[in-house]
PASEZA-66577 format. One record per residue (C-alpha): residue number from 1; residue in three letters; z, y, x. Coordinates in nm, 4 decimals, decimal comma, always signed. Layout:
<kemis>
KEMI | NUM | ALA | Z | Y | X
...
</kemis>
This chain:
<kemis>
KEMI | 1 | MET | +8,7841 | +15,8085 | +10,3707
KEMI | 2 | THR | +9,1160 | +15,7142 | +10,1375
KEMI | 3 | GLY | +9,3456 | +15,4479 | +10,1669
KEMI | 4 | PRO | +9,3901 | +15,1974 | +10,4346
KEMI | 5 | ASP | +9,0433 | +15,2166 | +10,5700
KEMI | 6 | TYR | +9,1760 | +15,5667 | +10,7372
KEMI | 7 | LEU | +9,3315 | +15,3517 | +11,0223
KEMI | 8 | TYR | +9,0208 | +15,2692 | +11,1580
KEMI | 9 | GLY | +8,8420 | +15,6298 | +11,1311
KEMI | 10 | MET | +8,8916 | +15,7753 | +11,4666
KEMI | 11 | THR | +8,6331 | +15,6786 | +11,7458
KEMI | 12 | HIS | +8,7057 | +15,4242 | +11,9912
KEMI | 13 | TRP | +8,6193 | +15,6813 | +12,2743
KEMI | 14 | ALA | +8,8541 | +15,8909 | +12,0933
KEMI | 15 | LEU | +9,1294 | +15,6605 | +12,1208
KEMI | 16 | LEU | +9,0464 | +15,5487 | +12,4899
KEMI | 17 | VAL | +9,0707 | +15,9248 | +12,6137
KEMI | 18 | LEU | +9,3864 | +16,0046 | +12,4461
KEMI | 19 | ILE | +9,5313 | +15,6434 | +12,5964
KEMI | 20 | GLY | +9,4375 | +15,7942 | +12,9188
KEMI | 21 | PHE | +9,5573 | +16,1149 | +12,8951
KEMI | 22 | CYS | +9,9703 | +15,9581 | +12,8126
KEMI | 23 | GLY | +10,0371 | +15,9661 | +13,1957
KEMI | 24 | CYS | +10,1685 | +16,2772 | +13,1362
KEMI | 25 | ASN | +10,5190 | +16,2855 | +13,1994
KEMI | 26 | ASN | +10,6004 | +16,6879 | +13,0206
KEMI | 27 | GLU | +10,8929 | +16,6354 | +12,7727
KEMI | 28 | SER | +10,7589 | +16,9080 | +12,5457
KEMI | 29 | ASN | +10,3735 | +16,9797 | +12,4997
KEMI | 30 | LEU | +10,1841 | +17,1965 | +12,3183
KEMI | 31 | ILE | +9,8735 | +16,9875 | +12,2260
KEMI | 32 | THR | +9,5909 | +17,2338 | +12,1000
KEMI | 33 | PRO | +9,2809 | +17,1084 | +11,9794
KEMI | 34 | ASP | +9,1008 | +17,2088 | +12,2933
KEMI | 35 | ASP | +9,2607 | +16,9261 | +12,5256
KEMI | 36 | VAL | +9,3031 | +16,5515 | +12,4840
KEMI | 37 | TYR | +9,3980 | +16,5294 | +12,0881
KEMI | 38 | LYS | +9,0811 | +16,7308 | +12,0259
KEMI | 39 | ALA | +8,8913 | +16,4041 | +11,8907
KEMI | 40 | VAL | +9,1480 | +16,3722 | +11,5979
KEMI | 41 | PHE | +9,1596 | +16,7357 | +11,5463
KEMI | 42 | GLU | +8,7758 | +16,7568 | +11,5038
KEMI | 43 | GLN | +8,7620 | +16,5244 | +11,2123
KEMI | 44 | TYR | +8,9405 | +16,7680 | +11,0035
KEMI | 45 | PRO | +8,9062 | +17,1249 | +10,8478
KEMI | 46 | GLN | +9,1506 | +17,3457 | +11,0152
KEMI | 47 | SER | +9,1913 | +17,5866 | +10,7102
KEMI | 48 | TRP | +9,5137 | +17,4450 | +10,6326
KEMI | 49 | TYR | +9,7483 | +17,4430 | +10,8985
KEMI | 50 | PRO | +9,8104 | +17,6805 | +11,2253
KEMI | 51 | ILE | +9,6817 | +17,5892 | +11,5431
KEMI | 52 | PRO | +9,7772 | +17,5462 | +11,8036
KEMI | 53 | PHE | +9,9277 | +17,2158 | +11,6450
KEMI | 54 | PRO | +10,2254 | +17,1502 | +11,8279
KEMI | 55 | LEU | +10,3186 | +16,7661 | +11,9651
KEMI | 56 | THR | +10,6564 | +16,7566 | +12,1184
KEMI | 57 | GLY | +10,7628 | +16,4442 | +12,2500
KEMI | 58 | PRO | +10,7050 | +16,2283 | +12,5672
KEMI | 59 | ALA | +10,4177 | +16,0775 | +12,6393
KEMI | 60 | ASP | +10,3542 | +15,7092 | +12,6636
KEMI | 61 | ASN | +10,0760 | +15,4852 | +12,6495
KEMI | 62 | ARG | +10,2643 | +15,1734 | +12,4726
KEMI | 63 | PHE | +10,2402 | +15,4383 | +12,1647
KEMI | 64 | THR | +9,9645 | +15,6357 | +12,1783
KEMI | 65 | ALA | +9,7459 | +15,4556 | +11,8624
KEMI | 66 | PHE | +10,1125 | +15,5463 | +11,7130
KEMI | 67 | ASP | +10,0909 | +15,8682 | +11,7418
KEMI | 68 | VAL | +9,7316 | +15,9008 | +11,6841
KEMI | 69 | ALA | +9,7268 | +15,7115 | +11,3279
KEMI | 70 | ILE | +10,0498 | +15,9091 | +11,2227
KEMI | 71 | LEU | +9,8080 | +16,2452 | +11,3231
KEMI | 72 | GLU | +9,5204 | +16,1152 | +11,1215
KEMI | 73 | PHE | +9,7630 | +16,0414 | +10,8593
KEMI | 74 | MET | +9,8769 | +16,4152 | +10,8645
KEMI | 75 | LEU | +9,5860 | +16,5462 | +10,8695
KEMI | 76 | GLU | +9,4165 | +16,3377 | +10,6258
KEMI | 77 | ASN | +9,6872 | +16,4213 | +10,4060
KEMI | 78 | LYS | +9,7757 | +16,7853 | +10,4803
KEMI | 79 | ILE | +10,1286 | +16,6661 | +10,5630
KEMI | 80 | PRO | +10,2365 | +16,9696 | +10,7726
KEMI | 81 | GLY | +10,5614 | +16,8426 | +10,9592
KEMI | 82 | ALA | +10,6844 | +16,4530 | +11,0577
KEMI | 83 | SER | +10,9206 | +16,3467 | +11,3094
KEMI | 84 | VAL | +10,8735 | +15,9578 | +11,4261
KEMI | 85 | VAL | +11,0925 | +15,7127 | +11,5833
KEMI | 86 | VAL | +11,0532 | +15,4044 | +11,7793
KEMI | 87 | TYR | +11,3759 | +15,2158 | +11,9108
KEMI | 88 | ASP | +11,4633 | +14,8927 | +12,0656
KEMI | 89 | GLY | +11,8058 | +14,8888 | +12,1004
KEMI | 90 | GLU | +11,7994 | +15,0526 | +12,4445
KEMI | 91 | HIS | +11,5063 | +15,2918 | +12,5036
KEMI | 92 | MET | +11,3905 | +15,5816 | +12,1943
KEMI | 93 | TYR | +11,0388 | +15,6825 | +12,2045
KEMI | 94 | GLN | +11,0495 | +15,9931 | +11,9805
KEMI | 95 | LYS | +10,7758 | +16,2618 | +11,8790
KEMI | 96 | ALA | +10,7674 | +16,5776 | +11,6618
KEMI | 97 | PHE | +10,4431 | +16,6460 | +11,4756
KEMI | 98 | GLY | +10,3569 | +16,9953 | +11,3397
KEMI | 99 | TRP | +10,5601 | +17,2396 | +11,1197
KEMI | 100 | SER | +10,8820 | +17,2294 | +11,0019
KEMI | 101 | ASP | +10,8366 | +17,6314 | +10,8315
KEMI | 102 | VAL | +10,4426 | +17,6639 | +10,8296
KEMI | 103 | GLU | +10,5196 | +18,0504 | +10,6812
KEMI | 104 | SER | +10,6676 | +18,1124 | +10,9899
KEMI | 105 | ALA | +10,5238 | +17,8866 | +11,2464
KEMI | 106 | VAL | +10,8485 | +17,7116 | +11,3580
KEMI | 107 | PRO | +10,7281 | +17,3586 | +11,5164
KEMI | 108 | VAL | +10,9554 | +17,0383 | +11,3524
KEMI | 109 | HIS | +11,1464 | +16,9489 | +11,6759
KEMI | 110 | PRO | +11,2882 | +16,5943 | +11,7370
KEMI | 111 | ASP | +11,6375 | +16,6645 | +11,6055
KEMI | 112 | SER | +11,4551 | +16,8342 | +11,3107
KEMI | 113 | VAL | +11,6640 | +16,7270 | +11,0176
KEMI | 114 | PHE | +11,4647 | +16,5664 | +10,7062
KEMI | 115 | ARG | +11,5400 | +16,4151 | +10,3484
KEMI | 116 | THR | +11,5184 | +16,0768 | +10,4265
KEMI | 117 | ALA | +11,4833 | +16,0059 | +9,9867
KEMI | 118 | SER | +11,5063 | +15,6453 | +9,8974
KEMI | 119 | ILE | +11,6458 | +15,5109 | +10,2454
KEMI | 120 | SER | +11,9753 | +15,6399 | +10,1313
KEMI | 121 | LYS | +11,9701 | +15,3244 | +9,9067
KEMI | 122 | THR | +11,9959 | +15,1759 | +10,2631
KEMI | 123 | ILE | +12,2705 | +15,3792 | +10,3494
KEMI | 124 | THR | +12,4653 | +15,2969 | +10,0080
KEMI | 125 | ALA | +12,4364 | +14,9233 | +10,0279
KEMI | 126 | ALA | +12,5708 | +14,9438 | +10,4382
KEMI | 127 | GLY | +12,8622 | +15,1322 | +10,1856
KEMI | 128 | ILE | +12,8996 | +14,8296 | +9,9335
KEMI | 129 | LEU | +12,8504 | +14,5656 | +10,2823
KEMI | 130 | HIS | +13,1226 | +14,7324 | +10,4656
KEMI | 131 | LEU | +13,3782 | +14,6771 | +10,1478
KEMI | 132 | HIS | +13,2470 | +14,3427 | +10,0640
KEMI | 133 | ARG | +13,3282 | +14,2430 | +10,4633
KEMI | 134 | GLU | +13,6651 | +14,4039 | +10,4289
KEMI | 135 | HIS | +13,7255 | +14,1726 | +10,0946
KEMI | 136 | LYS | +13,7595 | +14,4642 | +9,8460
KEMI | 137 | LEU | +13,4868 | +14,3923 | +9,7111
KEMI | 138 | GLU | +13,2519 | +14,0452 | +9,5991
KEMI | 139 | PHE | +12,8945 | +14,0401 | +9,5062
KEMI | 140 | GLU | +12,9656 | +13,8806 | +9,1445
KEMI | 141 | ASP | +13,2528 | +14,1506 | +9,0622
KEMI | 142 | LYS | +13,1509 | +14,3348 | +8,7664
KEMI | 143 | ALA | +13,0552 | +14,6551 | +8,8387
KEMI | 144 | VAL | +13,1813 | +14,8820 | +8,5285
KEMI | 145 | PRO | +13,5190 | +14,7809 | +8,5173
KEMI | 146 | LEU | +13,5480 | +14,9109 | +8,8782
KEMI | 147 | LEU | +13,4756 | +15,2732 | +8,7067
KEMI | 148 | GLN | +13,7876 | +15,2914 | +8,5056
KEMI | 149 | ASN | +13,8957 | +15,6218 | +8,6980
KEMI | 150 | ALA | +13,5683 | +15,7498 | +8,7454
KEMI | 151 | ASN | +13,5270 | +15,9676 | +8,4629
KEMI | 152 | ILE | +13,2126 | +15,8176 | +8,3331
KEMI | 153 | LEU | +13,3224 | +15,5895 | +8,0531
KEMI | 154 | THR | +13,4806 | +15,8570 | +7,8774
KEMI | 155 | ASP | +13,2067 | +15,7935 | +7,5939
KEMI | 156 | ALA | +13,1306 | +15,4666 | +7,3994
KEMI | 157 | VAL | +12,9859 | +15,1743 | +7,6041
KEMI | 158 | ALA | +12,6093 | +15,2058 | +7,3925
KEMI | 159 | ASP | +12,5053 | +14,8408 | +7,5179
KEMI | 160 | SER | +12,7563 | +14,5631 | +7,5558
KEMI | 161 | LYS | +12,5774 | +14,3953 | +7,8115
KEMI | 162 | LEU | +12,6034 | +14,6844 | +8,0651
KEMI | 163 | LEU | +12,9986 | +14,5479 | +8,0695
KEMI | 164 | ASP | +12,8235 | +14,1938 | +8,2561
KEMI | 165 | ILE | +12,5931 | +14,4110 | +8,5203
KEMI | 166 | THR | +12,7295 | +14,3010 | +8,8885
KEMI | 167 | LEU | +12,7357 | +14,4481 | +9,2216
KEMI | 168 | ARG | +12,4582 | +14,2169 | +9,3303
KEMI | 169 | ASP | +12,2650 | +14,3012 | +8,9977
KEMI | 170 | LEU | +12,2460 | +14,6680 | +9,1535
KEMI | 171 | LEU | +12,2063 | +14,5902 | +9,5024
KEMI | 172 | LEU | +11,8835 | +14,4300 | +9,3871
KEMI | 173 | HIS | +11,7822 | +14,6196 | +9,1444
KEMI | 174 | GLN | +11,8805 | +14,3683 | +8,8559
KEMI | 175 | GLY | +12,0937 | +14,5979 | +8,6516
KEMI | 176 | GLY | +11,8946 | +14,6231 | +8,3342
KEMI | 177 | TRP | +11,7270 | +14,9712 | +8,3537
KEMI | 178 | ASP | +11,3275 | +15,0056 | +8,3232
KEMI | 179 | GLU | +11,2962 | +15,3232 | +8,4873
KEMI | 180 | ASP | +10,8929 | +15,2554 | +8,5356
KEMI | 181 | GLU | +10,8573 | +15,1674 | +8,1270
KEMI | 182 | HIS | +11,1284 | +15,3684 | +7,9896
KEMI | 183 | TYR | +11,2582 | +15,6658 | +8,2118
KEMI | 184 | ASP | +11,4784 | +15,7376 | +8,5451
KEMI | 185 | PRO | +11,7923 | +15,8131 | +8,3624
KEMI | 186 | MET | +11,8931 | +16,0118 | +8,7355
KEMI | 187 | LEU | +11,6022 | +16,2398 | +8,7097
KEMI | 188 | ARG | +11,5117 | +16,5905 | +8,5174
KEMI | 189 | GLU | +11,5064 | +16,5360 | +8,1828
KEMI | 190 | THR | +11,8319 | +16,3427 | +8,1659
KEMI | 191 | THR | +12,0478 | +16,6133 | +8,3833
KEMI | 192 | ARG | +11,9236 | +16,8820 | +8,1396
KEMI | 193 | ARG | +12,0261 | +16,7041 | +7,8215
KEMI | 194 | ALA | +12,4177 | +16,6016 | +8,0116
KEMI | 195 | ILE | +12,4677 | +16,9833 | +8,0825
KEMI | 196 | VAL | +12,3780 | +17,0772 | +7,7253
KEMI | 197 | LEU | +12,5812 | +16,8298 | +7,5707
KEMI | 198 | TYR | +12,8880 | +16,8177 | +7,7779
KEMI | 199 | ALA | +12,7960 | +17,1989 | +7,8083
KEMI | 200 | LEU | +12,8288 | +17,2228 | +8,1560
KEMI | 201 | GLU | +12,9577 | +17,5265 | +8,3602
KEMI | 202 | HIS | +12,8576 | +17,3723 | +8,7112
KEMI | 203 | PRO | +12,6006 | +17,2005 | +8,8797
KEMI | 204 | PRO | +12,6061 | +16,8432 | +8,7306
KEMI | 205 | ALA | +12,7061 | +16,5657 | +8,9151
KEMI | 206 | PRO | +12,6129 | +16,2355 | +8,9482
KEMI | 207 | SER | +12,9285 | +16,0968 | +8,7263
KEMI | 208 | ASP | +12,8113 | +16,3467 | +8,3956
KEMI | 209 | ILE | +12,4643 | +16,2091 | +8,4598
KEMI | 210 | LEU | +12,5761 | +15,8885 | +8,4587
KEMI | 211 | ARG | +12,8564 | +15,9286 | +8,1390
KEMI | 212 | TYR | +12,5347 | +16,0393 | +7,9550
KEMI | 213 | ALA | +12,2969 | +15,7563 | +8,0771
KEMI | 214 | MET | +12,5977 | +15,4968 | +7,9860
KEMI | 215 | ARG | +12,5296 | +15,5973 | +7,6204
KEMI | 216 | GLN | +12,1694 | +15,4579 | +7,6455
KEMI | 217 | PRO | +12,0693 | +15,0909 | +7,5764
KEMI | 218 | LEU | +11,9789 | +14,8370 | +7,8373
KEMI | 219 | ARG | +11,5852 | +14,7541 | +7,8926
KEMI | 220 | TYR | +11,6616 | +14,3847 | +7,9776
KEMI | 221 | PHE | +11,9729 | +14,1285 | +8,0559
KEMI | 222 | PRO | +12,1268 | +14,2090 | +8,3789
KEMI | 223 | GLY | +12,0453 | +13,9830 | +8,6189
KEMI | 224 | SER | +11,6874 | +13,8382 | +8,4829
KEMI | 225 | ARG | +11,4396 | +14,0558 | +8,6935
KEMI | 226 | PHE | +11,3194 | +14,3389 | +8,9250
KEMI | 227 | SER | +11,2779 | +14,6661 | +8,7875
KEMI | 228 | TYR | +11,3657 | +14,9493 | +9,0896
KEMI | 229 | SER | +11,6491 | +15,1777 | +8,9715
KEMI | 230 | ASN | +11,7897 | +15,4880 | +9,0725
KEMI | 231 | MET | +12,0518 | +15,4426 | +8,8491
KEMI | 232 | GLY | +12,1686 | +15,1463 | +9,0006
KEMI | 233 | TYR | +12,2699 | +15,2673 | +9,2886
KEMI | 234 | VAL | +12,4212 | +15,6080 | +9,2222
KEMI | 235 | LEU | +12,6347 | +15,3784 | +8,9901
KEMI | 236 | LEU | +12,7220 | +15,1712 | +9,3318
KEMI | 237 | GLY | +12,8362 | +15,5388 | +9,5118
KEMI | 238 | ARG | +13,0911 | +15,5551 | +9,2167
KEMI | 239 | VAL | +13,2194 | +15,2097 | +9,2968
KEMI | 240 | ILE | +13,2417 | +15,3033 | +9,6595
KEMI | 241 | GLU | +13,4338 | +15,6087 | +9,5416
KEMI | 242 | SER | +13,6627 | +15,4381 | +9,2894
KEMI | 243 | THR | +13,7241 | +15,1114 | +9,6059
KEMI | 244 | SER | +13,7970 | +15,3166 | +9,8429
KEMI | 245 | ASN | +13,9498 | +15,6243 | +9,6855
KEMI | 246 | GLN | +13,7710 | +15,8820 | +9,8956
KEMI | 247 | THR | +13,4598 | +16,0483 | +9,7905
KEMI | 248 | TYR | +13,1479 | +15,8552 | +9,8952
KEMI | 249 | GLU | +12,9947 | +16,0749 | +10,1351
KEMI | 250 | THR | +13,3627 | +16,0792 | +10,3188
KEMI | 251 | TYR | +13,3464 | +15,6943 | +10,2957
KEMI | 252 | ILE | +12,9963 | +15,7010 | +10,4426
KEMI | 253 | GLN | +13,0557 | +15,9032 | +10,7061
KEMI | 254 | ASP | +13,4232 | +15,7482 | +10,7764
KEMI | 255 | THR | +13,2919 | +15,4401 | +10,8513
KEMI | 256 | LEU | +12,9558 | +15,4007 | +10,9005
KEMI | 257 | LEU | +12,8403 | +15,7290 | +11,0520
KEMI | 258 | ILE | +13,1034 | +15,8993 | +11,2812
KEMI | 259 | PRO | +13,2477 | +15,5694 | +11,4370
KEMI | 260 | ASN | +12,8658 | +15,5691 | +11,5539
KEMI | 261 | SER | +12,8490 | +15,8965 | +11,7126
KEMI | 262 | LEU | +12,5964 | +15,9657 | +11,3942
KEMI | 263 | ASN | +12,7566 | +16,3074 | +11,2940
KEMI | 264 | SER | +12,3834 | +16,4673 | +11,1914
KEMI | 265 | ILE | +12,3740 | +16,2622 | +10,8824
KEMI | 266 | GLN | +12,4579 | +16,4078 | +10,5842
KEMI | 267 | LEU | +12,4060 | +16,4714 | +10,2084
KEMI | 268 | GLY | +12,1320 | +16,7375 | +10,1092
KEMI | 269 | ALA | +12,0967 | +16,9937 | +9,8983
KEMI | 270 | THR | +11,8687 | +17,0968 | +9,6071
KEMI | 271 | CYS | +11,8960 | +17,4394 | +9,6421
KEMI | 272 | ALA | +11,6585 | +17,6140 | +9,9539
KEMI | 273 | GLU | +11,9884 | +17,8504 | +10,0279
KEMI | 274 | ASN | +12,2153 | +17,5434 | +10,0857
KEMI | 275 | ALA | +11,9755 | +17,3749 | +10,3548
KEMI | 276 | LEU | +12,1331 | +17,2507 | +10,6487
KEMI | 277 | PRO | +12,0983 | +17,3679 | +10,9760
KEMI | 278 | SER | +11,7472 | +17,2303 | +11,1500
KEMI | 279 | GLU | +11,6506 | +17,1153 | +10,8239
KEMI | 280 | VAL | +11,3137 | +17,1370 | +10,7562
KEMI | 281 | MET | +11,1120 | +17,3397 | +10,4972
KEMI | 282 | TYR | +10,9687 | +17,0897 | +10,2071
KEMI | 283 | TYR | +10,6147 | +17,1247 | +10,0610
KEMI | 284 | GLU | +10,4887 | +16,9660 | +9,7260
KEMI | 285 | LEU | +10,0840 | +16,9836 | +9,7898
KEMI | 286 | SER | +10,0032 | +16,9072 | +9,4086
KEMI | 287 | SER | +9,8222 | +17,2559 | +9,2573
KEMI | 288 | GLU | +10,0852 | +17,2381 | +9,0096
KEMI | 289 | ASN | +10,4114 | +17,2844 | +9,2710
KEMI | 290 | THR | +10,6462 | +17,4906 | +9,0819
KEMI | 291 | LEU | +10,8570 | +17,4520 | +8,7863
KEMI | 292 | SER | +11,2053 | +17,5567 | +8,6182
KEMI | 293 | SER | +11,5090 | +17,4930 | +8,8376
KEMI | 294 | VAL | +11,6759 | +17,1602 | +8,6468
KEMI | 295 | LEU | +11,9743 | +17,3228 | +8,7292
KEMI | 296 | GLN | +11,8779 | +17,6847 | +8,6071
KEMI | 297 | PRO | +11,5811 | +17,6878 | +8,3504
KEMI | 298 | ASP | +11,5506 | +18,0435 | +8,3764
KEMI | 299 | LEU | +11,4739 | +18,0099 | +8,7237
KEMI | 300 | GLU | +11,1104 | +17,9295 | +8,8731
KEMI | 301 | VAL | +11,1442 | +17,6985 | +9,1840
KEMI | 302 | LEU | +10,9213 | +17,5319 | +9,4147
KEMI | 303 | LEU | +10,8929 | +17,1374 | +9,2949
KEMI | 304 | PRO | +11,1145 | +17,0223 | +9,6091
KEMI | 305 | TYR | +11,3815 | +17,2890 | +9,5555
KEMI | 306 | GLY | +11,4315 | +17,1892 | +9,1760
KEMI | 307 | ALA | +11,2279 | +16,9283 | +9,0235
KEMI | 308 | PHE | +11,5558 | +16,6927 | +9,0587
KEMI | 309 | SER | +11,8658 | +16,7573 | +9,1536
KEMI | 310 | LEU | +11,9653 | +16,5863 | +9,5011
KEMI | 311 | GLU | +12,3552 | +16,6193 | +9,4405
KEMI | 312 | VAL | +12,2761 | +16,4009 | +9,1631
KEMI | 313 | LEU | +12,0780 | +16,1492 | +9,3545
KEMI | 314 | ASP | +12,3465 | +16,1728 | +9,5825
KEMI | 315 | ALA | +12,3885 | +15,7274 | +9,6627
KEMI | 316 | ALA | +12,0107 | +15,6733 | +9,5659
KEMI | 317 | ALA | +11,7702 | +15,9478 | +9,7352
KEMI | 318 | GLY | +12,0409 | +16,2213 | +9,8643
KEMI | 319 | TRP | +12,0884 | +16,1358 | +10,2488
KEMI | 320 | THR | +11,9212 | +16,3614 | +10,5029
KEMI | 321 | ALA | +11,8618 | +16,2957 | +10,8688
KEMI | 322 | PRO | +11,7050 | +16,3592 | +11,1988
KEMI | 323 | ALA | +11,4693 | +16,0601 | +11,2818
KEMI | 324 | SER | +11,6698 | +15,9364 | +11,5728
KEMI | 325 | GLU | +12,0098 | +15,9314 | +11,4166
KEMI | 326 | LEU | +11,8238 | +15,7178 | +11,0979
KEMI | 327 | ALA | +11,6741 | +15,4796 | +11,3710
KEMI | 328 | LEU | +12,0236 | +15,4069 | +11,5586
KEMI | 329 | PHE | +12,1860 | +15,3478 | +11,1687
KEMI | 330 | ALA | +11,9023 | +15,1292 | +11,0911
KEMI | 331 | HIS | +11,9540 | +14,8944 | +11,4242
KEMI | 332 | ILE | +12,3414 | +14,9018 | +11,3995
KEMI | 333 | PHE | +12,3070 | +14,8297 | +10,9876
KEMI | 334 | TYR | +12,0804 | +14,5152 | +11,0969
KEMI | 335 | GLN | +12,2911 | +14,4373 | +11,3564
KEMI | 336 | GLU | +12,6079 | +14,4398 | +11,1808
KEMI | 337 | PHE | +12,5044 | +14,2621 | +10,8766
KEMI | 338 | ALA | +12,1875 | +14,0162 | +10,9706
KEMI | 339 | THR | +12,4122 | +13,7323 | +10,8757
KEMI | 340 | VAL | +12,4226 | +13,8306 | +10,4566
KEMI | 341 | LEU | +12,1141 | +14,0212 | +10,5190
KEMI | 342 | THR | +11,9043 | +13,7302 | +10,6135
KEMI | 343 | ASN | +12,1041 | +13,4892 | +10,3435
KEMI | 344 | GLU | +11,8093 | +13,4081 | +10,1128
KEMI | 345 | ALA | +12,0514 | +13,4196 | +9,8421
KEMI | 346 | HIS | +12,0436 | +13,7888 | +9,8127
KEMI | 347 | TRP | +11,6750 | +13,8284 | +9,8118
KEMI | 348 | VAL | +11,4682 | +13,8524 | +9,4764
KEMI | 349 | ASP | +11,0913 | +13,8616 | +9,4383
KEMI | 350 | VAL | +10,9631 | +14,2034 | +9,3941
KEMI | 351 | ASN | +10,5567 | +14,1035 | +9,3306
KEMI | 352 | ASP | +10,4155 | +13,7721 | +9,3595
KEMI | 353 | GLN | +10,1931 | +13,8522 | +9,7228
KEMI | 354 | GLY | +10,5644 | +13,7929 | +9,8938
KEMI | 355 | LEU | +10,7099 | +14,1241 | +9,8698
KEMI | 356 | HIS | +11,1066 | +14,0903 | +9,8325
KEMI | 357 | TYR | +11,4027 | +14,3232 | +9,8029
KEMI | 358 | GLY | +11,7099 | +14,2527 | +9,9037
KEMI | 359 | LEU | +12,0821 | +14,4763 | +10,0361
KEMI | 360 | GLY | +11,9233 | +14,7878 | +10,0599
KEMI | 361 | LEU | +11,5594 | +14,6814 | +10,2119
KEMI | 362 | PHE | +11,2373 | +14,5292 | +10,1096
KEMI | 363 | ARG | +11,0866 | +14,2429 | +10,3411
KEMI | 364 | SER | +10,7304 | +14,1747 | +10,4000
KEMI | 365 | GLN | +10,5610 | +13,9540 | +10,6040
KEMI | 366 | ALA | +10,2736 | +14,0342 | +10,7878
KEMI | 367 | SER | +10,0890 | +13,8538 | +11,1396
KEMI | 368 | ASP | +10,3308 | +13,5950 | +11,0776
KEMI | 369 | HIS | +10,6187 | +13,8099 | +11,1220
KEMI | 370 | THR | +10,8952 | +13,9426 | +10,9243
KEMI | 371 | TYR | +10,9616 | +14,3136 | +10,8425
KEMI | 372 | TYR | +11,2487 | +14,4696 | +10,6619
KEMI | 373 | TRP | +11,1763 | +14,8006 | +10,5041
KEMI | 374 | HIS | +11,2498 | +15,0677 | +10,3128
KEMI | 375 | SER | +11,0417 | +15,4019 | +10,2171
KEMI | 376 | GLY | +11,1581 | +15,7052 | +9,9963
KEMI | 377 | SER | +10,9133 | +15,9495 | +9,8038
KEMI | 378 | MET | +10,9592 | +16,2418 | +9,6019
KEMI | 379 | SER | +10,8228 | +16,6186 | +9,6001
KEMI | 380 | GLY | +10,8621 | +16,7103 | +9,9701
KEMI | 381 | THR | +10,9510 | +16,4068 | +10,1235
KEMI | 382 | LEU | +10,7861 | +16,0659 | +10,2514
KEMI | 383 | SER | +10,9994 | +15,8368 | +10,4941
KEMI | 384 | LEU | +11,0231 | +15,5242 | +10,6152
KEMI | 385 | ILE | +11,2515 | +15,2751 | +10,8138
KEMI | 386 | CYS | +11,0965 | +14,9408 | +10,9095
KEMI | 387 | ILE | +11,3073 | +14,6753 | +11,1244
KEMI | 388 | THR | +11,1972 | +14,3687 | +11,3189
KEMI | 389 | GLN | +11,4080 | +14,0098 | +11,3033
KEMI | 390 | SER | +11,4780 | +14,0944 | +11,6202
KEMI | 391 | GLY | +11,6651 | +14,4680 | +11,5064
KEMI | 392 | GLN | +11,3590 | +14,6779 | +11,6704
KEMI | 393 | THR | +11,3490 | +14,9708 | +11,4355
KEMI | 394 | ALA | +11,0793 | +15,2323 | +11,3781
KEMI | 395 | VAL | +11,1367 | +15,5589 | +11,1671
KEMI | 396 | VAL | +10,8810 | +15,8032 | +11,0091
KEMI | 397 | LEU | +11,0170 | +16,1431 | +10,8333
KEMI | 398 | MET | +10,7429 | +16,3633 | +10,6649
KEMI | 399 | ASN | +10,8267 | +16,7332 | +10,5158
KEMI | 400 | ALA | +10,5532 | +16,6509 | +10,2438
KEMI | 401 | ARG | +10,3898 | +16,3534 | +10,0634
KEMI | 402 | PRO | +10,0317 | +16,3403 | +9,9617
KEMI | 403 | GLU | +9,8879 | +16,5224 | +9,6678
KEMI | 404 | LYS | +9,7833 | +16,1482 | +9,5108
KEMI | 405 | TRP | +10,0843 | +16,0144 | +9,6536
KEMI | 406 | GLN | +10,1735 | +15,7138 | +9,4301
KEMI | 407 | GLY | +10,1427 | +15,3848 | +9,7098
KEMI | 408 | SER | +10,1505 | +15,6539 | +9,9947
KEMI | 409 | ASP | +10,4751 | +15,4616 | +10,1443
KEMI | 410 | ARG | +10,2798 | +15,1549 | +10,1093
KEMI | 411 | ILE | +9,9806 | +15,3250 | +10,3589
KEMI | 412 | LEU | +10,2141 | +15,4651 | +10,5741
KEMI | 413 | LEU | +10,3812 | +15,0797 | +10,6188
KEMI | 414 | GLU | +10,0461 | +14,9757 | +10,6804
KEMI | 415 | THR | +9,9943 | +15,2202 | +10,9199
KEMI | 416 | LEU | +10,2744 | +15,1755 | +11,1524
KEMI | 417 | LEU | +10,2610 | +14,7804 | +11,1094
KEMI | 418 | ALA | +9,8642 | +14,8225 | +11,2576
KEMI | 419 | CYS | +9,9625 | +14,9495 | +11,5479
KEMI | 420 | ASP | +10,1512 | +14,6806 | +11,6837
KEMI | 421 | LEU | +10,4437 | +14,8462 | +11,8074
KEMI | 422 | PHE | +10,6884 | +14,5076 | +11,7928
</kemis>
C-alpha cells in the first residue's frame, strides 16, 4: 500500500492487542517482533532492519494508535529511526523508534539529536518576531538595505526589484525567487559556482552564496505570490545578524533557546565527522546514494553528508534538536507570539485547498480544527512539528525520508492528524 491508504493497513485485532498492552509501565522496553508489536512487524519483511527493533519510552494507551501509525510508516518506507513527542504544556509523551546507527545497532533514544531541516525556518521566524517585538524591525522594512554590513552587496545587484523586498515578503515566501520553476540558489550548484567565482579557500558561508545569488534576476515581483524559498530565510538570518550585531546562531541561542533551557538545539554540520554528541546517523534510501561532496568535489560522500551544505542553509534548514526540546520550543513560540501569528494580515494562500503560510508556519484545517505546522525534508531527514490553537504540540523526527519522498511530509502530517492526538 502507498499514500494515505497505509494508515488503515493494520488489522483491527492487532490494534486492540496493542492498546491492551499499554498498561506496562516499564520506561525503557526493547520490544521484539515476538511480543505485542508482532502484529505490525509481521506485515513487513525483516531483511532491512536489525532485530529486535527497539522502541524506547513509556507505554500509554492514549498514544498507542500514534505509535502504531509511526511504526507502520517507518516499516513501510524503511526508515531506520525516529523520535516523537506529544506535549500539552504540562505533560510530555516521548517515544524513540529504531536505530540511530543501523550498522552499529545503536538505538535511537529520547534525547537523540536529529536534523530538523526546514523546521529551522520556524526558529528563524521566531528570531525576527523577537526583534519586531523589541521595535528593532518592522515587517515592512526593506530587507536589502539592512544588509549593508553583511558582505553580500559587494557585487552589483542584478535586479532593482531586490531593493523592494520587505521582511514580510521573506517571511511569507514572497521574495521573488521561484525555486520550483527555476533553481534553488542555496543548494548544490550555486554553492559550487560561488566557490569557483570567488576562489574560496574555505567552506562557503551563507553570505558567500547570497553574494552570488544577488547577481541573478528575480522571477516575479516581490509580494505578488507565494513561492517556497530557502534563500529568503537565509537572508532573514543575515538580517538578524545585522540588526543584533551577533552571529545568527548566537542571537537565537541567547534570546530564544538558553533562557528557556533549550540547550541542545544547535546548528548542525554537513560532514559526519563534525556531528554533534548524541546525533543520529542519516540515511539516503535511493539506490543512487553517493556523489561528490559539494565542499570537496574530489571526495565521494553519502548524500546526507555532502549533497548540500548545512552551514550555508543555516537559517533555512540548519538546526538540529532532540524532539523534546523542539516540542518545547514550538509550544513556547506559539504561546509567546500567538497574537501576531493569528493575525490574518500575516497569512498568504499557498493553494486553493485551504493551505496557508504565515510567519514560519503553515496553517491547515482538518475536522473543523485549525493546525499550525511545518515540515522538513532533505536527504537523510524527514521532520514535522504540529501545533493546535490551544498550544498542544507534536513533533516527529526521522533519520531518513522515503525513497519516493515527494509529498511524504504531507502523508506524515495526515498520519498524525488521523490519530486524533489533540
